C-alpha positions as a Markdown table, in Angstrom:
| # | Residue | x | y | z |
|---|---|---|---|---|
| 1 | Met | -27.2 | -52.6 | -23.6 |
| 2 | Lys | -30.3 | -51.6 | -21.6 |
| 3 | Gln | -31.0 | -47.8 | -21.9 |
| 4 | Thr | -30.0 | -46.0 | -18.6 |
| 5 | Thr | -30.5 | -42.4 | -17.6 |
| 6 | Phe | -28.6 | -40.7 | -14.8 |
| 7 | Phe | -29.6 | -37.3 | -13.5 |
| 8 | Ile | -26.8 | -35.3 | -11.9 |
| 9 | Thr | -28.2 | -32.9 | -9.4 |
| 10 | Gly | -26.6 | -31.1 | -6.4 |
| 11 | Thr | -27.1 | -29.6 | -3.0 |
| 12 | Asp | -26.6 | -26.1 | -4.5 |
| 13 | Thr | -25.2 | -24.4 | -7.5 |
| 14 | Gly | -21.5 | -24.5 | -8.2 |
| 15 | Val | -20.9 | -27.7 | -6.4 |
| 16 | Gly | -19.3 | -29.7 | -9.3 |
| 17 | Lys | -22.2 | -31.1 | -11.2 |
| 18 | Thr | -20.7 | -30.2 | -14.6 |
| 19 | Val | -17.3 | -31.5 | -13.6 |
| 20 | Leu | -18.8 | -34.9 | -12.7 |
| 21 | Thr | -21.1 | -35.0 | -15.8 |
| 22 | Ala | -18.2 | -34.3 | -18.2 |
| 23 | Leu | -16.0 | -36.9 | -16.5 |
| 24 | Leu | -18.8 | -39.5 | -16.8 |
| 25 | Ala | -19.5 | -38.7 | -20.4 |
| 26 | Arg | -15.8 | -39.0 | -21.5 |
| 27 | His | -15.2 | -42.1 | -19.3 |
| 28 | Leu | -18.2 | -43.9 | -20.8 |
| 29 | Arg | -17.5 | -43.0 | -24.4 |
| 30 | Glu | -13.8 | -44.0 | -24.0 |
| 31 | Arg | -15.1 | -47.4 | -22.9 |
| 32 | Gly | -17.1 | -47.7 | -26.1 |
| 33 | Ile | -20.5 | -46.9 | -24.6 |
| 34 | Asn | -22.9 | -44.8 | -26.6 |
| 35 | Ala | -23.4 | -42.1 | -24.0 |
| 36 | Ala | -24.6 | -38.5 | -24.2 |
| 37 | Ala | -24.5 | -35.7 | -21.7 |
| 38 | Leu | -27.2 | -33.0 | -21.6 |
| 39 | Lys | -27.8 | -29.8 | -19.7 |
| 40 | Pro | -31.3 | -29.0 | -21.0 |
| 41 | Ile | -31.6 | -25.7 | -19.2 |
| 42 | Cys | -29.0 | -23.1 | -18.1 |
| 43 | Ser | -28.7 | -19.4 | -17.4 |
| 44 | Gly | -25.8 | -17.0 | -17.2 |
| 45 | Gly | -23.8 | -18.4 | -20.0 |
| 46 | Arg | -23.2 | -21.7 | -21.8 |
| 47 | Asp | -19.8 | -22.7 | -20.4 |
| 48 | Asp | -21.3 | -25.8 | -18.9 |
| 49 | Ala | -22.8 | -26.9 | -22.2 |
| 50 | Arg | -19.4 | -26.3 | -24.0 |
| 51 | Ala | -17.6 | -28.4 | -21.4 |
| 52 | Leu | -20.1 | -31.3 | -22.0 |
| 53 | Arg | -19.7 | -31.0 | -25.7 |
| 54 | Ala | -15.9 | -31.2 | -25.4 |
| 55 | Ala | -16.2 | -34.2 | -23.2 |
| 56 | Met | -18.2 | -35.9 | -25.9 |
| 57 | Asn | -15.8 | -34.9 | -28.6 |
| 58 | Ala | -18.7 | -32.8 | -30.2 |
| 59 | Ala | -21.0 | -35.8 | -30.7 |
| 60 | Leu | -23.9 | -33.5 | -30.2 |
| 61 | Ala | -24.4 | -29.9 | -31.2 |
| 62 | Ser | -24.6 | -27.2 | -28.5 |
| 63 | Asp | -28.3 | -26.7 | -29.0 |
| 64 | Glu | -28.9 | -30.5 | -28.6 |
| 65 | Ile | -27.0 | -30.5 | -25.3 |
| 66 | Asn | -28.6 | -27.2 | -24.1 |
| 67 | Pro | -31.8 | -26.2 | -25.9 |
| 68 | Trp | -32.9 | -23.7 | -23.4 |
| 69 | His | -30.3 | -21.0 | -22.4 |
| 70 | Phe | -30.8 | -17.6 | -20.9 |
| 71 | Arg | -28.5 | -14.6 | -20.4 |
| 72 | Ala | -29.2 | -13.6 | -16.8 |
| 73 | Pro | -27.1 | -15.4 | -14.1 |
| 74 | Ile | -30.2 | -16.1 | -11.9 |
| 75 | Ala | -32.6 | -18.9 | -11.4 |
| 76 | Ser | -33.7 | -20.3 | -14.8 |
| 77 | Leu | -37.3 | -19.6 | -14.2 |
| 78 | Leu | -36.6 | -15.9 | -13.6 |
| 79 | Ala | -34.0 | -15.7 | -16.4 |
| 80 | Ala | -36.6 | -17.0 | -18.9 |
| 81 | Arg | -39.2 | -14.5 | -17.7 |
| 82 | Arg | -36.8 | -11.7 | -18.3 |
| 83 | Glu | -36.6 | -12.8 | -21.9 |
| 84 | His | -40.4 | -13.3 | -22.1 |
| 85 | Arg | -39.8 | -17.0 | -22.7 |
| 86 | Gln | -41.3 | -20.1 | -21.0 |
| 87 | Val | -39.8 | -23.6 | -20.5 |
| 88 | Arg | -42.5 | -26.3 | -20.3 |
| 89 | Leu | -41.9 | -29.6 | -18.6 |
| 90 | Ala | -43.4 | -31.6 | -21.5 |
| 91 | Asp | -41.0 | -30.0 | -23.9 |
| 92 | Val | -37.9 | -30.8 | -21.8 |
| 93 | Leu | -39.1 | -34.4 | -21.3 |
| 94 | Ala | -39.7 | -34.8 | -25.0 |
| 95 | His | -36.2 | -33.6 | -25.8 |
| 96 | Val | -34.6 | -36.0 | -23.3 |
| 97 | Arg | -36.7 | -38.9 | -24.4 |
| 98 | Ala | -35.6 | -38.3 | -28.0 |
| 99 | Met | -32.0 | -38.6 | -26.8 |
| 100 | Gln | -32.8 | -41.8 | -24.9 |
| 101 | Lys | -33.8 | -43.4 | -28.3 |
| 102 | Arg | -30.4 | -42.4 | -29.7 |
| 103 | Phe | -28.1 | -43.3 | -26.8 |
| 104 | Asp | -27.6 | -46.2 | -24.5 |
| 105 | Val | -26.7 | -43.9 | -21.5 |
| 106 | Val | -28.0 | -40.4 | -21.1 |
| 107 | Leu | -26.5 | -38.1 | -18.4 |
| 108 | Val | -28.9 | -35.2 | -17.6 |
| 109 | Glu | -27.4 | -32.4 | -15.6 |
| 110 | Gly | -29.8 | -30.2 | -13.7 |
| 111 | Ala | -29.4 | -26.4 | -13.0 |
| 112 | Gly | -28.8 | -25.3 | -9.4 |
| 113 | Gly | -30.0 | -27.5 | -6.6 |
| 114 | Leu | -32.7 | -30.2 | -6.7 |
| 115 | Leu | -35.6 | -27.9 | -6.0 |
| 116 | Ser | -34.3 | -24.8 | -7.9 |
| 117 | Pro | -37.2 | -23.9 | -10.3 |
| 118 | Leu | -36.4 | -24.7 | -13.9 |
| 119 | Gly | -39.6 | -23.6 | -15.6 |
| 120 | Gly | -43.3 | -23.3 | -15.1 |
| 121 | Asn | -44.1 | -25.4 | -12.1 |
| 122 | Phe | -41.3 | -27.9 | -12.3 |
| 123 | Asp | -37.8 | -28.6 | -11.0 |
| 124 | Ser | -35.1 | -31.3 | -11.2 |
| 125 | Arg | -37.1 | -33.5 | -8.9 |
| 126 | Asp | -40.0 | -33.6 | -11.4 |
| 127 | Leu | -37.6 | -34.5 | -14.2 |
| 128 | Ile | -36.0 | -37.3 | -12.2 |
| 129 | Ala | -39.5 | -38.8 | -11.4 |
| 130 | Ala | -40.8 | -38.5 | -14.9 |
| 131 | Leu | -37.7 | -39.9 | -16.6 |
| 132 | His | -37.3 | -42.7 | -14.0 |
| 133 | Ala | -33.7 | -41.6 | -13.8 |
| 134 | Thr | -31.1 | -42.6 | -11.2 |
| 135 | Pro | -30.1 | -39.5 | -9.3 |
| 136 | Met | -26.5 | -38.6 | -8.5 |
| 137 | Val | -26.4 | -36.0 | -5.7 |
| 138 | Val | -23.2 | -33.9 | -5.8 |
| 139 | Cys | -22.0 | -32.0 | -2.8 |
| 140 | Pro | -18.7 | -30.3 | -1.8 |
| 141 | Asn | -17.0 | -32.4 | 0.9 |
| 142 | Arg | -16.8 | -29.9 | 3.7 |
| 143 | Leu | -18.5 | -28.9 | 6.9 |
| 144 | Gly | -22.3 | -28.9 | 6.3 |
| 145 | Ala | -22.3 | -31.7 | 3.7 |
| 146 | Val | -24.1 | -34.2 | 5.7 |
| 147 | Asn | -27.1 | -32.0 | 6.4 |
| 148 | Gln | -27.2 | -30.8 | 2.8 |
| 149 | Val | -27.0 | -34.3 | 1.4 |
| 150 | Leu | -29.6 | -35.7 | 3.7 |
| 151 | Leu | -32.0 | -32.8 | 3.0 |
| 152 | Thr | -31.6 | -33.5 | -0.8 |
| 153 | Leu | -32.2 | -37.2 | -0.4 |
| 154 | Ala | -35.2 | -36.6 | 1.8 |
| 155 | Ala | -36.7 | -34.4 | -1.0 |
| 156 | Leu | -36.4 | -37.1 | -3.6 |
| 157 | Pro | -39.3 | -39.4 | -4.4 |
| 158 | Arg | -38.8 | -42.6 | -2.5 |
| 159 | Ser | -38.5 | -44.6 | -5.7 |
| 160 | Ala | -35.6 | -42.4 | -6.7 |
| 161 | Ser | -33.8 | -42.1 | -3.4 |
| 162 | Cys | -33.5 | -45.9 | -3.1 |
| 163 | Arg | -31.4 | -45.8 | -6.3 |
| 164 | Ala | -29.5 | -42.5 | -5.6 |
| 165 | Arg | -25.7 | -42.1 | -5.5 |
| 166 | Val | -24.0 | -39.5 | -3.4 |
| 167 | Val | -20.8 | -37.9 | -4.8 |
| 168 | Leu | -18.7 | -35.8 | -2.4 |
| 169 | Met | -16.3 | -33.5 | -4.3 |
| 170 | Ser | -13.0 | -33.0 | -2.4 |
| 171 | Pro | -12.0 | -29.3 | -1.9 |
| 172 | Ala | -8.6 | -27.8 | -2.5 |
| 173 | Lys | -8.2 | -27.3 | 1.2 |
| 174 | Pro | -9.9 | -30.0 | 3.4 |
| 175 | Asp | -11.5 | -28.8 | 6.6 |
| 176 | Ala | -12.1 | -30.8 | 9.8 |
| 177 | Ala | -15.2 | -32.4 | 8.4 |
| 178 | Thr | -13.7 | -33.6 | 5.0 |
| 179 | Asn | -12.3 | -36.8 | 6.4 |
| 180 | Thr | -15.4 | -37.7 | 8.5 |
| 181 | Asn | -18.3 | -36.9 | 6.2 |
| 182 | Val | -18.3 | -40.2 | 4.4 |
| 183 | Gly | -18.4 | -42.2 | 7.7 |
| 184 | Leu | -21.1 | -40.1 | 9.2 |
| 185 | Leu | -23.3 | -40.2 | 6.1 |
| 186 | Ala | -22.9 | -44.0 | 6.0 |
| 187 | Glu | -24.8 | -44.1 | 9.3 |
| 188 | Phe | -27.9 | -42.8 | 7.5 |
| 189 | Phe | -27.4 | -43.9 | 3.8 |
| 190 | Asp | -26.0 | -47.0 | 2.1 |
| 191 | Ala | -22.2 | -46.7 | 2.3 |
| 192 | Lys | -21.9 | -48.6 | -1.1 |
| 193 | Arg | -23.7 | -45.6 | -2.7 |
| 194 | Ile | -21.4 | -42.9 | -1.3 |
| 195 | Phe | -18.4 | -41.9 | -3.4 |
| 196 | Glu | -15.6 | -39.4 | -2.8 |
| 197 | Leu | -13.8 | -37.8 | -5.7 |
| 198 | Pro | -10.3 | -36.4 | -5.1 |
| 199 | Trp | -9.5 | -32.7 | -5.7 |
| 200 | Leu | -9.1 | -32.4 | -9.5 |
| 201 | Gly | -8.3 | -28.7 | -9.8 |
| 202 | Arg | -10.5 | -25.6 | -10.3 |
| 203 | Arg | -11.0 | -26.3 | -14.0 |
| 204 | Pro | -10.0 | -29.9 | -14.4 |
| 205 | Ala | -9.3 | -31.3 | -17.9 |
| 206 | Thr | -11.3 | -34.6 | -18.2 |
| 207 | Gly | -8.5 | -36.4 | -20.1 |
| 208 | Lys | -6.0 | -35.6 | -17.4 |
| 209 | Ala | -8.4 | -36.5 | -14.6 |
| 210 | Leu | -9.2 | -39.9 | -16.2 |
| 211 | Lys | -5.5 | -40.9 | -16.1 |
| 212 | Asp | -6.0 | -41.2 | -12.3 |
| 213 | Ser | -6.9 | -44.9 | -11.6 |
| 214 | Arg | -8.9 | -43.8 | -8.5 |
| 215 | Val | -11.1 | -41.6 | -10.6 |
| 216 | Arg | -11.7 | -44.3 | -13.2 |
| 217 | Arg | -12.7 | -46.8 | -10.4 |
| 218 | Ile | -15.1 | -44.4 | -8.9 |
| 219 | Leu | -16.8 | -43.6 | -12.2 |
| 220 | Cys | -17.1 | -47.3 | -13.0 |
| 221 | Ala | -18.8 | -47.9 | -9.7 |
| 222 | Leu | -21.1 | -44.9 | -10.1 |
| 223 | Thr | -22.5 | -46.1 | -13.4 |
| 224 | Lys | -23.1 | -49.7 | -12.5 |
| 225 | Ala | -26.7 | -50.6 | -12.9 |
């Protein structure tokens, strides 16, 4: 299988990036695909890294999934400065590229939104470009989603935006825009690359979620080359 790298970014923090990354990791591995999920940088705790490790059935150690972690629940760049540490783009790229040699599919989850600073003079956009990764843009499916998604797509390099997928995460309580966002987005972006995941709960268990045939179909379509 040709090596493939997906980068899961979002329109903001707390939009469902880890939920999607964990689902993708478990889905791919259950299909016999040698897949890994990484969250190279995080701040404010390592719950996301633990969720990814569980989704992979502990195929990687926590420090392989998440080599750079900081205590303060603020932007990674600032959290690192508080600890007098520095994250360099070259080091992050080297870590991901080492994983690319070990796995057929690598899922890389960013921290915060696309342009949230991750380290010295780099963000998720820089990682996407350097890794030639296919972006997945995650956004809650509510009022404001269209603007947020289009802004994020516009900020991507053109070579990446032409491969990007958009994933709208359904809320517990839909609003007036929830049922119209996909159609409106399709007026500006390829409808075949827009996906809508159903509400899976606040802390969804990947195994339970993957029993839903709708979820499996969406994940299959998302990861098609």
